[in-house]
Structure formats: structure tokens, C-alpha cells
N, CA, C and O of each residue as an XYZ file, in Angstrom:
468
protein
N      57.262     33.604     -3.962
C      56.583     34.814     -3.605
C      55.116     34.494     -3.357
O      54.420     33.979     -4.232
N      54.665     34.802     -2.166
C      53.273     34.504     -1.838
C      52.475     35.792     -1.754
O      52.961     36.846     -1.345
N      51.254     35.650     -2.157
C      50.367     36.803     -2.121
C      49.760     36.943     -0.731
O      49.516     35.940     -0.061
N      49.514     38.166     -0.293
C      48.889     38.325      1.031
C      47.430     37.843      0.976
O      46.760     37.965     -0.049
N      46.966     37.302      2.085
C      45.576     36.824      2.188
C      44.621     38.011      2.248
O      44.952     39.050      2.819
N      43.443     37.859      1.662
C      42.467     38.948      1.747
C      41.981     39.082      3.183
O      42.027     38.118      3.947
N      41.524     40.247      3.548
C      41.045     40.427      4.922
C      39.792     39.582      5.167
O      38.991     39.371      4.256
N      39.630     39.105      6.393
C      38.466     38.299      6.753
C      37.215     39.167      6.727
O      37.262     40.337      7.107
N      36.121     38.613      6.290
C      34.887     39.407      6.282
C      34.449     39.704      7.702
O      34.726     38.930      8.618
N      33.772     40.812      7.884
C      33.312     41.136      9.246
C      32.281     40.107      9.703
O      31.512     39.579      8.900
N      32.282     39.837     10.989
C      31.358     38.853     11.548
C      29.930     39.399     11.489
O      29.640     40.493     11.973
N      29.067     38.615     10.889
C      27.653     39.011     10.808
C      26.819     37.992     11.559
O      27.211     36.834     11.702
N      25.698     38.420     12.024
C      24.775     37.536     12.735
C      24.146     36.574     11.724
O      23.922     36.952     10.574
N      23.859     35.335     12.138
C      23.228     34.396     11.205
C      21.844     34.892     10.808
O      21.166     35.586     11.566
N      21.455     34.523      9.622
C      20.137     34.927      9.129
C      19.055     34.300     10.004
O      19.210     33.191     10.516
N      17.987     35.014     10.159
C      16.885     34.522     10.972
C      16.264     33.307     10.297
O      16.014     33.316      9.092
N      16.019     32.268     11.077
C      15.408     31.062     10.508
C      13.912     31.300     10.329
O      13.315     32.106     11.043
N      13.306     30.591      9.366
C      11.870     30.777      9.160
C      11.092     30.294     10.378
O      11.575     29.437     11.119
N       9.913     30.824     10.590
C       9.135     30.400     11.768
C       8.807     28.912     11.684
O       8.539     28.381     10.606
N       8.833     28.259     12.823
C       8.558     26.821     12.864
C       7.073     26.563     12.719
O       6.233     27.290     13.250
N       6.778     25.510     11.987
C       5.379     25.102     11.839
C       5.015     24.189     12.990
O       5.882     23.589     13.627
N       3.738     24.093     13.246
C       3.325     23.232     14.342
C       3.520     21.776     13.934
O       3.522     21.452     12.746
N       3.679     20.923     14.901
C       3.960     19.519     14.639
C       2.707     18.717     14.322
O       2.809     17.530     14.009
N       1.539     19.320     14.391
C       0.324     18.570     14.114
C       0.201     18.316     12.621
O       0.588     19.139     11.792
N      -0.351     17.152     12.305
C      -0.527     16.769     10.914
C      -2.008     16.705     10.596
O      -2.845     16.465     11.466
N      -2.305     16.925      9.328
C      -3.682     16.741      8.899
C      -3.985     15.253      8.932
O      -3.157     14.448      8.504
N      -5.129     14.878      9.420
C      -5.520     13.490      9.322
C      -5.669     12.765     10.638
O      -6.332     11.728     10.653
N      -5.123     13.209     11.720
C      -5.414     12.609     12.996
C      -4.349     11.722     13.585
O      -4.563     11.196     14.677
N      -3.226     11.519     12.950
C      -2.121     10.788     13.562
C      -2.392      9.316     13.785
O      -2.366      8.529     12.839
N      -2.657      8.930     15.040
C      -2.840      7.522     15.370
C      -4.084      6.931     14.729
O      -4.101      5.744     14.403
N      -5.115      7.724     14.544
C      -6.328      7.220     13.895
C      -6.057      6.784     12.468
O      -6.587      5.770     12.012
N      -5.237      7.545     11.766
C      -4.875      7.191     10.392
C      -4.062      5.906     10.388
O      -4.254      5.053      9.522
N      -3.166      5.765     11.338
C      -2.348      4.560     11.423
C      -3.209      3.327     11.692
O      -2.997      2.276     11.088
N      -4.167      3.453     12.587
C      -5.072      2.335     12.870
C      -5.937      2.014     11.658
O      -6.179      0.844     11.361
N      -6.400      3.034     10.962
C      -7.217      2.794      9.765
C      -6.410      2.066      8.704
O      -6.902      1.122      8.084
N      -5.179      2.499      8.492
C      -4.335      1.821      7.505
C      -4.043      0.383      7.929
O      -4.007     -0.519      7.092
N      -3.838      0.173      9.220
C      -3.585     -1.176      9.710
C      -4.777     -2.102      9.491
O      -4.611     -3.246      9.067
N      -5.978     -1.605      9.780
C      -7.176     -2.417      9.538
C      -7.404     -2.653      8.056
O      -7.833     -3.735      7.652
N      -7.119     -1.641      7.244
C      -7.221     -1.829      5.804
C      -6.232     -2.883      5.321
O      -6.579     -3.732      4.500
N      -5.012     -2.832      5.822
C      -4.013     -3.811      5.417
C      -4.420     -5.213      5.850
O      -4.249     -6.173      5.100
N      -4.955     -5.329      7.055
C      -5.328     -6.634      7.587
C      -6.557     -7.198      6.889
O      -6.508     -8.295      6.332
N      -7.650     -6.459      6.917
C      -8.912     -6.968      6.377
C      -8.995     -6.846      4.857
O      -9.429     -7.774      4.174
N      -8.579     -5.701      4.340
C      -8.614     -5.523      2.890
C      -7.630     -6.438      2.193
O      -7.936     -6.997      1.139
N      -6.448     -6.597      2.773
C      -5.472     -7.520      2.200
C      -5.984     -8.948      2.189
O      -5.746     -9.692      1.238
N      -6.691     -9.333      3.253
C      -7.272    -10.675      3.300
C      -8.329    -10.847      2.217
O      -8.371    -11.874      1.540
N      -9.176     -9.845      2.057
C     -10.235     -9.931      1.039
C      -9.637    -10.034     -0.363
O     -10.092    -10.835     -1.180
N      -8.631     -9.231     -0.634
C      -7.981     -9.268     -1.953
C      -7.323    -10.626     -2.169
O      -7.493    -11.230     -3.228
N      -6.583    -11.108     -1.192
C      -5.877    -12.382     -1.340
C      -6.856    -13.544     -1.488
O      -6.621    -14.449     -2.290
N      -7.938    -13.530     -0.734
C      -8.897    -14.635     -0.805
C      -9.620    -14.678     -2.144
O      -9.791    -15.749     -2.726
N     -10.043    -13.519     -2.633
C     -10.770    -13.520     -3.910
C      -9.857    -13.900     -5.068
O     -10.269    -14.631     -5.969
N      -8.618    -13.408     -5.052
C      -7.700    -13.751     -6.141
C      -7.204    -15.187     -6.036
O      -6.927    -15.809     -7.061
N      -7.084    -15.726     -4.836
C      -6.725    -17.141     -4.698
C      -7.836    -18.020     -5.258
O      -7.566    -19.032     -5.906
N      -9.067    -17.639     -5.011
C     -10.194    -18.387     -5.553
C     -10.220    -18.316     -7.082
O     -10.462    -19.323     -7.748
N      -9.976    -17.150     -7.623
C      -9.969    -17.002     -9.079
C      -8.810    -17.776     -9.702
O      -8.988    -18.449    -10.717
N      -7.621    -17.683     -9.099
C      -6.465    -18.394     -9.636
C      -6.643    -19.906     -9.557
O      -6.210    -20.623    -10.459
N      -7.270    -20.401     -8.496
C      -7.500    -21.840     -8.364
C      -8.411    -22.345     -9.473
O      -8.271    -23.482     -9.924
N      -9.333    -21.517     -9.910
C     -10.221    -21.910    -11.007
C      -9.573    -21.708    -12.371
O      -9.931    -22.381    -13.338
N      -8.632    -20.794    -12.447
C      -8.020    -20.440    -13.721
C      -6.860    -21.367    -14.100
O      -6.673    -21.663    -15.280
N      -6.089    -21.822    -13.125
C      -4.908    -22.647    -13.407
C      -5.310    -24.062    -13.810
O      -6.275    -24.611    -13.278
N      -4.569    -24.655    -14.751
C      -4.892    -26.025    -15.177
C      -4.341    -27.055    -14.193
O      -3.449    -26.759    -13.398
N      -4.886    -28.265    -14.262
C      -4.387    -29.355    -13.431
C      -5.518    -30.007    -12.664
O      -6.683    -29.636    -12.804
N      -5.149    -30.998    -11.841
C      -6.151    -31.640    -10.993
C      -6.601    -30.636     -9.927
O      -6.084    -29.520     -9.878
N      -7.523    -31.005     -9.105
C      -8.094    -30.045     -8.145
C      -7.082    -29.546     -7.115
O      -7.118    -28.377     -6.732
N      -6.192    -30.408     -6.669
C      -5.279    -30.036     -5.587
C      -4.143    -29.132     -6.063
O      -3.753    -28.210     -5.346
N      -3.614    -29.375     -7.240
C      -2.448    -28.613     -7.709
C      -2.751    -27.126     -7.916
O      -1.999    -26.291     -7.414
N      -3.808    -26.763     -8.627
C      -4.087    -25.322     -8.764
C      -4.456    -24.661     -7.436
O      -4.139    -23.493     -7.211
N      -5.126    -25.412     -6.559
C      -5.479    -24.847     -5.252
C      -4.225    -24.543     -4.434
O      -4.144    -23.506     -3.776
N      -3.250    -25.449     -4.478
C      -2.003    -25.235     -3.752
C      -1.214    -24.066     -4.339
O      -0.684    -23.237     -3.599
N      -1.136    -24.002     -5.666
C      -0.415    -22.901     -6.312
C      -1.092    -21.563     -6.036
O      -0.417    -20.561     -5.802
N      -2.416    -21.545     -6.062
C      -3.153    -20.305     -5.790
C      -2.986    -19.872     -4.338
O      -2.894    -18.678     -4.055
N      -2.947    -20.827     -3.422
C      -2.747    -20.500     -2.011
C      -1.356    -19.918     -1.782
O      -1.200    -18.965     -1.019
N      -0.357    -20.477     -2.430
C       0.996    -19.932     -2.296
C       1.082    -18.535     -2.912
O       1.748    -17.656     -2.365
N       0.415    -18.329     -4.038
C       0.413    -17.009     -4.673
C      -0.329    -15.985     -3.812
O      -0.031    -14.791     -3.858
N      -1.296    -16.462     -3.027
C      -2.079    -15.525     -2.213
C      -1.226    -14.858     -1.137
O      -1.561    -13.759     -0.696
N      -0.142    -15.485     -0.705
C       0.750    -14.847      0.267
C       1.427    -13.621     -0.339
O       1.589    -12.598      0.327
N       1.813    -13.731     -1.591
C       2.416    -12.591     -2.285
C       1.363    -11.504     -2.507
O       1.642    -10.319     -2.326
N       0.164    -11.908     -2.898
C      -0.919    -10.959     -3.144
C      -1.275    -10.221     -1.854
O      -1.485     -9.008     -1.868
N      -1.341    -10.948     -0.748
C      -1.653    -10.335      0.543
C      -0.593     -9.297      0.923
O      -0.920     -8.208      1.394
N       0.663     -9.642      0.716
C       1.748     -8.720      1.042
C       1.662     -7.453      0.198
O       1.820     -6.348      0.719
N       1.414     -7.603     -1.090
C       1.298     -6.439     -1.970
C       0.098     -5.570     -1.601
O       0.172     -4.343     -1.664
N      -1.004     -6.204     -1.217
C      -2.189     -5.442     -0.808
C      -1.922     -4.660      0.480
O      -2.357     -3.517      0.616
N      -1.209     -5.275      1.421
C      -0.883     -4.576      2.662
C       0.064     -3.408      2.405
O      -0.076     -2.348      3.016
N       1.019     -3.594      1.511
C       1.913     -2.496      1.154
C       1.119     -1.363      0.526
O       1.368     -0.194      0.818
N       0.164     -1.700     -0.336
C      -0.670     -0.672     -0.968
C      -1.466      0.105      0.090
O      -1.626      1.319     -0.029
N      -1.961     -0.584      1.119
C      -2.755      0.087      2.147
C      -1.953      1.185      2.839
O      -2.520      2.203      3.236
N      -0.660      0.997      2.988
C       0.179      2.011      3.618
C       0.769      3.006      2.622
O       1.120      4.122      3.005
N       0.884      2.623      1.360
C       1.545      3.478      0.377
C       0.598      4.464     -0.300
O       1.056      5.443     -0.889
N      -0.691      4.233     -0.232
C      -1.638      5.125     -0.900
C      -1.616      6.502     -0.244
O      -1.253      6.637      0.925
N      -2.004      7.518     -1.004
C      -1.953      8.896     -0.497
C      -2.907      9.147      0.663
O      -2.606      9.939      1.556
N      -4.053      8.478      0.654
C      -5.017      8.665      1.736
C      -5.656      7.328      2.084
O      -5.567      6.367      1.319
N      -6.294      7.276      3.231
C      -6.976      6.047      3.645
C      -8.138      5.736      2.728
O      -8.420      4.570      2.451
N      -8.812      6.763      2.258
C      -9.946      6.553      1.354
C      -9.455      5.952      0.039
O     -10.064      5.020     -0.486
N      -8.366      6.479     -0.487
C      -7.808      5.949     -1.740
C      -7.353      4.504     -1.547
O      -7.520      3.677     -2.444
N      -6.788      4.199     -0.398
C      -6.363      2.828     -0.118
C      -7.568      1.897     -0.059
O      -7.532      0.797     -0.609
N      -8.638      2.335      0.608
C      -9.838      1.506      0.727
C     -10.488      1.279     -0.634
O     -10.905      0.164     -0.947
N     -10.574      2.322     -1.432
C     -11.189      2.181     -2.755
C     -10.342      1.269     -3.634
O     -10.879      0.415     -4.339
N      -9.030      1.440     -3.598
C      -8.150      0.586     -4.390
C      -8.276     -0.879     -4.010
O      -8.369     -1.743     -4.882
N      -8.280     -1.164     -2.714
C      -8.418     -2.546     -2.262
C      -9.794     -3.108     -2.608
O      -9.910     -4.275     -2.982
N     -10.829     -2.294     -2.487
C     -12.181     -2.760     -2.821
C     -12.313     -3.077     -4.312
O     -12.941     -4.068     -4.684
N     -11.730     -2.246     -5.152
C     -11.798     -2.489     -6.596
C     -11.068     -3.773     -6.964
O     -11.581     -4.582     -7.737
N      -9.871     -3.961     -6.412
C      -9.088     -5.163     -6.732
C      -9.781     -6.413     -6.193
O      -9.783     -7.448     -6.859
N     -10.363     -6.334     -5.011
C     -11.094     -7.477     -4.459
C     -12.334     -7.775     -5.289
O     -12.665     -8.940     -5.506
N     -13.027     -6.734     -5.757
C     -14.209     -6.945     -6.588
C     -13.836     -7.579     -7.933
O     -14.565     -8.429     -8.444
N     -12.715     -7.168     -8.494
C     -12.263     -7.781     -9.748
C     -11.939     -9.264     -9.546
O     -12.310    -10.101    -10.369
N     -11.253     -9.583     -8.460
C     -10.941    -10.982     -8.174
C     -12.187    -11.804     -7.904
O     -12.299    -12.938     -8.371
N     -13.122    -11.243     -7.153
C     -14.368    -11.954     -6.874
C     -15.207    -12.125     -8.133
O     -15.797    -13.184     -8.347
N     -15.262    -11.095     -8.963
C     -16.021    -11.197    -10.210
C     -15.421    -12.241    -11.145
O     -16.149    -13.012    -11.770
N     -14.107    -12.264    -11.239
C     -13.444    -13.263    -12.070
C     -13.682    -14.659    -11.528
O     -13.888    -15.601    -12.294
N     -13.654    -14.792    -10.232
C     -13.903    -16.093     -9.612
C     -15.338    -16.563     -9.900
O     -15.556    -17.727    -10.236
N     -16.293    -15.673     -9.768
C     -17.687    -16.045    -10.079
C     -17.872    -16.359    -11.556
O     -18.603    -17.282    -11.914
N     -17.222    -15.604    -12.393
C     -17.335    -15.826    -13.837
C     -16.758    -17.182    -14.224
O     -17.350    -17.896    -15.034
N     -15.606    -17.548    -13.654
C     -14.990    -18.824    -13.963
C     -15.742    -20.000    -13.355
O     -15.679    -21.112    -13.879
N     -16.454    -19.766    -12.255
C     -17.217    -20.832    -11.621
C     -18.560    -21.031    -12.293
O     -19.241    -22.020    -12.025
N     -18.955    -20.117    -13.157
C     -20.257    -20.216    -13.806
C     -21.356    -19.634    -12.944
O     -22.535    -19.885    -13.193
N     -20.982    -18.845    -11.912
C     -21.976    -18.265    -11.023
C     -22.667    -17.049    -11.599
O     -23.747    -16.673    -11.145
N     -22.056    -16.433    -12.593
C     -22.674    -15.262    -13.213
C     -23.549    -15.739    -14.370
O     -23.075    -16.371    -15.314
N     -24.824    -15.424    -14.272
C     -25.758    -15.871    -15.305
C     -25.593    -14.983    -16.482
O     -26.277    -15.160    -17.490
């Protein structure tokens, strides 16, 4: 014994969709992309160079071994700095973050070299 199917609901019009927002974004589009690219390129280089210098002075061994290890580590540091340049919430935050990390690496390098009086 099967039960009869309930009647189909009356056809209703679909609900009105919310108004579309404009496609423009805050920040300038291509200008932001270029700024992040330059930050990744130049800021990443500055971070990698200062930390490679600090690591070369910090690692034990003869002169060539720590320099080689620090240079290899700088490729990873450069990649992480470039990722940070694109992942930060704003270009200003990315620039400040890269500048702080580069300053820490440079300060450590000067401190280990005896350049800071």
C-alpha cells in the first residue's frame, strides 16, 4: 500500500539577488602588484644578503664552509621573504616587515663583525 504523493508547491519566482558590487578594488590593482613585486625582489634580496652575512659570521668552521652554508641558506631566506611580500595584508606592512627583518640581520652581522662600538 503506497501513500499518495503530496501536491507540488506552486511555482514561485526566484528571490531577487543582491545588487552587484563594482569590480574595482581598493588599492589600485596593477600598482599594488608592481609594488609587491618590487618589494619581493629588492626587499627579499636585502633580507637574504644581510642574513647570509650574519650566518657566515655566526657558523663555526674555516672561512669557506660557513660562507657556503650561509649562501645556500640565503636561497631559502630569499624565498620566504618574497612570499611574505605577497602574503602581507598591505604593501606598507610588507615593506615594514622586510625592513625590520633586514635591519635585524644587518645589526647582527655588524655586531658579530665587531663593527658596533
